[in-house]
C-alpha positions as CSV (number, residue, x, y, z in Angstrom):
1,M,-13.9,-51.4,10.2
2,K,-10.4,-50.7,8.8
3,I,-9.6,-47.2,7.6
4,T,-6.4,-46.7,5.5
5,I,-4.9,-43.3,5.3
6,N,-1.9,-42.5,3.1
7,K,0.9,-41.3,5.3
8,P,-0.4,-38.3,7.2
9,N,1.8,-35.4,8.1
10,D,1.4,-36.2,11.8
11,Y,2.0,-39.1,14.1
12,A,-0.9,-41.5,14.7
13,R,-1.1,-40.5,18.4
14,N,-1.5,-36.8,17.5
15,L,-4.0,-37.5,14.7
16,M,-6.2,-39.6,17.0
17,R,-6.1,-36.9,19.7
18,K,-7.3,-34.3,17.1
19,C,-10.2,-36.7,16.3
20,G,-11.2,-36.8,20.0
21,Y,-9.6,-40.1,21.0
22,A,-7.6,-40.7,24.2
23,A,-4.7,-43.1,24.5
24,F,-5.6,-46.3,26.3
25,E,-3.4,-49.2,27.6
26,D,-5.3,-52.4,28.4
27,P,-4.4,-53.3,32.0
28,R,-4.4,-57.1,31.1
29,T,-2.6,-57.2,27.8
30,K,-0.6,-53.9,28.0
31,E,-1.7,-53.3,24.4
32,N,-1.9,-49.6,23.4
33,S,-4.9,-48.3,21.6
34,F,-7.3,-45.3,21.5
35,V,-10.8,-44.8,22.9
36,R,-13.6,-42.3,22.6
37,H,-16.5,-42.5,25.0
38,L,-20.0,-41.8,23.8
39,T,-21.3,-41.1,27.3
40,S,-19.8,-40.5,30.8
41,E,-19.9,-44.2,31.4
42,F,-17.1,-46.7,30.4
43,Y,-19.3,-48.3,27.7
44,P,-20.3,-47.8,25.0
45,R,-17.2,-46.4,23.4
46,F,-15.4,-46.4,20.1
47,H,-12.1,-48.3,20.3
48,A,-9.3,-47.9,17.7
49,Y,-6.0,-49.6,17.1
50,A,-3.6,-47.7,14.9
51,D,-0.8,-49.3,12.9
52,E,1.5,-47.0,11.1
53,N,4.4,-47.6,8.8
54,D,6.4,-45.4,6.4
55,E,3.7,-45.3,3.7
56,R,0.3,-45.4,5.5
57,L,-1.7,-45.4,8.7
58,I,-4.2,-48.2,9.2
59,V,-6.9,-47.6,11.9
60,N,-9.0,-50.6,13.0
61,L,-12.1,-49.1,14.5
62,H,-14.9,-50.8,16.4
63,L,-17.7,-50.2,18.9
64,D,-17.4,-51.7,22.4
65,Q,-20.8,-52.1,24.1
């Protein structure tokens, strides 16, 4: 699911943290993203990629099981 937000007043990292997500770097690809665990286990979790530019923030959100 892609969510588009007109340029927020805060950086993507801070906005995602306020929503309960933690920064995550994939150990294999070194790609940065954000995760929010649903339980104390590693899976299931919400996984989000944030892409920001001068005009908007695009969050690509999916569920890892």
